N, C-alpha and C positions, 0 to 999 in steps of 0.2 A: 546226323542225329544230334539234337541239342544236348549239351552236357552242362550240368550244374554241380557245384561242389559246396557242401555245407561244412564249414570248418570251425574248429575251436569249441564246439559244444560238448556237453555230457549226454551221450546217447543213453536213453532210459527205455528199456522194454520190460515186459513182464518177467523176463528171465535174467536180465543182467543190466549193469550200469557200466558204461565203457567210454573213456575219453578217446573218441574216434572221429575221423572225418568221413562224410558220407558222399559217395559219388553217385549222381543220377544221370542216366542216359535215357533220353526220351521220357517215357512215362514210368520207368522202372528204377528201383534202386539197383545199381550195378555192383557196388562193392563197398565195404567199409575198410578203413585202414587206421591203425593206431596213430594217434597224433604224434608227429615228429618222426615217423618212420620214413624210410626212403620212398616207399610207395606214396605216402601222403605228400611228400615234397614234390615228387614227380607230377602228381595231380595238380598241385598248386601252381606249377610252372606251365601247365597246359593252357589251352584256350577255353577252359570251362568258366562259366559265370560263377563268381564267388558269392556265397551268402555267409556273412560273418556271424557265428553263433557264440562268440566268446561270452562267458558268464551266463549262458542260457542252457536249457535242456533242449535236446532234439528227441522228440517223441513221435510215436505213430499218431496219425490223425484219429480222432475219436470215432467210434462206431456206436451210434445210437440205434438200438434194436427195437425201439418202440415209439413211433410217432404217428400222429393223425393229422395230416394236412388235408384241408378242404373236406373234412368229415361232416356229413349231415348228422345232426343230433338235436332233438327237442325243438324242431321247427326252424332251425337255423343251421349254419355251417361253421366249423372252426375257422378262425379269422386268417390264419396263415395259409397262403397258397403254396404250391410246390416251389414257386419262384421266391417268394418272400421268406418262407420257412427255411429253405436250404441255404439262402444267403445268410440268414441269421445264424444258422448252424456253423457256417464257415467262419464267421466272425468269432465264434467261441471255440474254434479248434476242432470241430467235428467235421469229418470229411466223407462219411457214409451214413445214410439213414436206411432203416427198414420200416416202411409204412404198411398200413393195413388196407387191403382191398376187400370191400364188403360185398358178399353175396346177398342180394336182396331176396327177401322171402318170396318164394315162388319163381325165382330166377335161377340161372345157372351160376356156378362158381366162376367159370371162365368169363362170363359176361361181367362179373364184378372186377376181375383182374384186368380185363380189357378196358373197362371204364377208368380204372385208376391209372393204367398205363397211358391212356389218352390225356389225362390231367397232367401227368408228369413229363411226358415227352417234350423235349425242347425247352423245358422251363427250369430244370434243376441246375444249381450252381455246383453241386457235388454229386458223387455217385449215390445211387439209390437202388433198393430192392423192395420186394413185397412179401408179406405174409398174406394169407387169405383167411378171412373171417367166414366161418360156416354158420349160416342162419337157418338153413334147411339141411338136415342129414337124412338122405334117402338113397336108394340104389343109384340114382343118376349122379348125385354129388359125390358119392363114394367112388364111383368109376372115374369121375373128373379128378379126384385126388391123385389117382395113379398117374394120369397123363401130365398133370401139373408138376408132380415131383420130378418126372423125367425132363420137364422143361425148366427146372430151376426154381419153382415155388415149392419149398420143402418144409414149410411150417404152416400149421392151421390152428386158428384160435376159435375156441368155443366159450360161450358165456353161461355161467350158472346164475347170472343176474339178468335183470331187465326182461321180465316176462312180457310177452306180446311184441317184443322188439327183436332182441337177439337170443333170447333164452333157449337153451337146449336141456331137455330132461336127461336123467341118468342113462336111459337106454340109448339115446342118440349119441351122447358123449362116449359111451362104451363102444358103440359101433364105429365111431370115427377113430377112437384109439386103436381098436383092433385093426382097422385099415392101415393106420400109421405104423403099427408093429410089422405089418406085412410089406409096406412099400418104402419104409425108411423115414417117413415124415415125423417131425416133432410136433406133438400136441401141446398147444398153449391154452391155458385155462384162466379165465377171470373167475376167481373163486370167492363168491359170496352167495349166500342162500337167498336168492331173489324172491322166492315165494314168501318166505317169512318176513323179509324186509318190506314187501308190499303191504302186509298186514299191519306192521308197525307204522308205516307211512300213513296209511288210512286212519289209524287210531290217533296219531299225533295231530293230523289236520283237523279231525273231528273235535279234538280238545282245544283247538285254537293255537297250537304250537306250530307256527308257520315260519319263524325266522331261520336264516341260514344255518345257525348252530345246530338245529334239530336234524339237519341232514346227517351229521356225524353221529348223533345220538341214536337214530333209528338203524343205521347201518353198523350194527354192533360188532365188536371184535370177535365175539363168540361165533357170530354167523359167518365171519371170514374163516375162522379156524375150522369150524364144522365143515364148510364147503371144501377147504383145503384137504382135510382128512378124507373126505368122500372122493375127491378127485384122485388122491394118491391110491386109494383102494381100488378104484376103477382102473387106474393105470396098471396096478399089480395084476388084476384079473386079465387085462388085455395083453400084458407083457410088453407095454409100450413106455417109452421115455415121456416124461412130463416136465413142462416148464410153467411155473405159476407166476403170472404177471403181477406187477405192482403190489408186492407184499407190504402190508403196513402195520400189522399187529404182532406183538410178541407171541401170542398164542399160535398164530399161523406159522411163525418161524419154528416153534417147537415141533409142530407136525412135520415140517420139512426136514428138520434136523433128525428126528426119529427115523424117517424114511431113509435118509442118507447114511445113518449109522447102520442100517440093514444092508447097505451096499446097493440101494436102488438108484436108478437113473432118474432122480427127481431134482429139479433145479429151481431156485427161487430168484426173482428179480425184485429189487426195490428201486425207489426213485428219490431224487433230492428233496422233494417236498416232504417226504416222510422222515427224512434225516434232519431237516432244518426247520420245519414248520410244525404246528400242532393245533389242537382244538382251541388254543388261545387265539389264534388267527381266525379260525372259523367263527368264533364268538365275538368278532369285532363289533364296534358300535354301529347302530343303524343297520344298513344293508351291506356294510363293508365286508362282512363274512362271506358274501356271495363270491368274491374274488377267489376264495379258497375252496369252493365246492368242487370236489372231484370224487371219483369212486375207483377203488376203495377210498374211504374218507381219511382226512387227517385224524390222528389219534392223540390222546393225552401225551404229554412230553415224556413220561416215563417209558413209553414204548421205544423211544429213539435209541436208548442204550442197548436194548435187545437187538435192534437192527445193526448197530455198529459192531457189536460183538459177533453177530452172524456174518458180517462182511469180512471180519478178520479171520474167522474160522472156516470160511467158505461154505457155510450153511446157506448163505445167500451169495450167488455167484456173479451177478451182473447188476450194474446201476444204469438204467435207461431213464428216459424222461417222462414217457406217456404224454408227450407234448400235444396238447389239444386245447388251444387258446380260444377264448371267447371274450370279446370286449365287455368291459363293465357296463358301459352305456350302450344300449341298443341290443344287447344279447343277454348278459347275465340278468339284467332287469326284467326279462321275461318271467322271472320267478318272484317278482315282488308280491308279497302276500301269500306265497305258496312255494316253500323251499323245493318241493318235488319237481317244479317246473324250471328250476335254475339249470341251464346247460352245464353238464358235468365235464370239467376239464380245466387245466391250468397251463400257462406258458412255461417253457423251461429249456428248450433246445439250445439256446445260446449260452447258458450258464452252467451246464453240467460239469464240464471239464474244470472250470474255475472253482466251483463249490467243492468238488472232490479234492482239488489241490489244497483248498483251505483246510480240509481234513488232514492232509499231509502236514501242513504248517502246524496244526494243533496237536499232532501226534496220534491221531486216531487210526491212521493207516500209513504204510510206508509208500515210497515213490513207486516201487515196482508193483505194489498192490493197486495203486491208483491206475496204472496203465493196464493192469490185468482186468480190473473191473470195468473200465471205460473203453478199452480198445481190444485187447487180445481175446478175452473170454467171449464177448458178444460176437466177435468175428469167428471164433471156433464154433460157438453154439449154433450159429446160423449159416455155417457152411461157406465162409469166405476167407478162412485162414489157410495158408500164410499170405495170400494176396493182400489181405487187409489185416490191420491190427498189430503189425510188428515192423521193425526196421531191419531188413535182411535182404541179401541179394535175391532178386527175382520178385520181391514184393512191389506192389504199386507204390510209387513215390508220393504217398499221402503222408506228409510230414508236417510237424509243427515245431517251429523254433519258439520255445516257451520261456518267458521271462518269469522266474520264480520269485522275484523281488518286487515286481510291479504292483502298485497298490491301486485299487479301484473301488468305487462305490456303485453298486448295482442300482439302476434307476430306469424307469420308463422314459425318462428324458434322453437317455443315451443308448438304450438297447435298440436292436434292429428288427425285432419281432413285430409283426403287424397286429399289435394289441395295445390297448390304451392304459395298461397298468403293469406293474411288475410285482410278482409274488414276493420278491425279495427286496422291495423298495428300501433304500437306505442302508443295506447291509454292506459292510466293508469286507473285502476279501483281498488276499495277497496272491498274486499270480495272474498272468494273462498271456494269451497267444499273441506273439509279436508278428511272426511271419507264418502263413499257412500255405502249403502246397497241396494241390489236388492233382494226382497223376503227373507230377513234375512241373506243373504250372503254378506260379505264385498267384494266389487269388485274394490274399489279404497281406498287407505289409505296412507295419508302423502306422496303423490308423487309417489306411487307405484301402478301399475295396477295389480289387483289380479283376474280379471274376466277371462272368457273364452267364445269362440264362442259356441253358443248352450245353454247357461244358460237361455237366454231370452225365455219366453213362449208366445205363441199367446194368445191374450185376446179376448174372445167372448164378444161383447158389447151388452148392453141393448139399448133401444131407448133413445133419449135425455131426460135428467133429469133436464133440466134448463128452462123449459117453464114457461111462466108467468101464 
């Protein structure tokens, strides 16, 4: 069995910071030993391959619980395949993604899962798992939920937005939540009042307000908070845990905070775009704002402080990317003259770990909270902890030797995502993954990609391990 020893680094997990060496045997972390101890010296004198992490952090590989590779939307598909998207994730220090398998209206949930499994199999550079999107909630799909939970698909997403595409009414959402309460599934909800938003879209277009900035103006923060409140109440009626995806507005955070103060199993996720970008970007000159069209939309800058505070207080528990890239030329421009036709989504899977480390540099969060938000809590939330999300004996050797002092400028010229622009073009950040291991294998090292398609394995998940 191959043995690798990572020496000289500061091991940072959600629970502790420890000057320790990490021994890897095969695909697993075998043990940790305090630096300078007799055990560490014995390891160093063995035949293990040495990775020098002096002056670096040794952290768990990132777990991105919200990606959309090869997702059909608005007459096109997100531009990253499972091959290109997972390779880009690896470059940024993320070693596990959870993507969304879509049930087509009129089709079975299992058929959606099988279709996504076929897309991913043999393509991924890192490990992967699936949530299932429920587009039809009926007796058949509810029964499928039971069997899929037994098979490791343990979270199901419903949409309160996109009427005619993914939308579920309150009755369908309640029925799915009730089933989740019975079978242990976690219900995920895209919380926006899609019926009201469609009225505002129609009115805006009729008045000639067609530019990208109007995408944010019609998807009002109050309609996000109203839907969040409604989802929470439905979850209370069902007695089910609830995970609200891509929270962007301060008012929605308040709804989640109130629920958590009551001791409810309600969790919120936000994304880097809401922490670092705003409606100023959406209102860029000409059609530039189309690059920043996503749903929920970017908000005015004052919402950012509400989100950061909630991340510190755990009213928001996870930072994922909602990575769903569309090229500016040939895809986003499908919405020229009509913002409602701009494909909704932004790239980000490569930069989440670095952007959150920049928040550490700026004093917004601490190092352990960085790892908690980006690695440990998503692994717990989606039934993969302690296999993923930590550095501990028995865990998968998904590890990152992270240089906290490396300076970089984010740019489409240097990123590895299959998209022709960067949402963070020209932004300077401090911190970068130097060496990335996936299940004990080095896949990125000092600016060289060493991975391969098909290395990534499918992860069969347990039920949520983060309930109160």
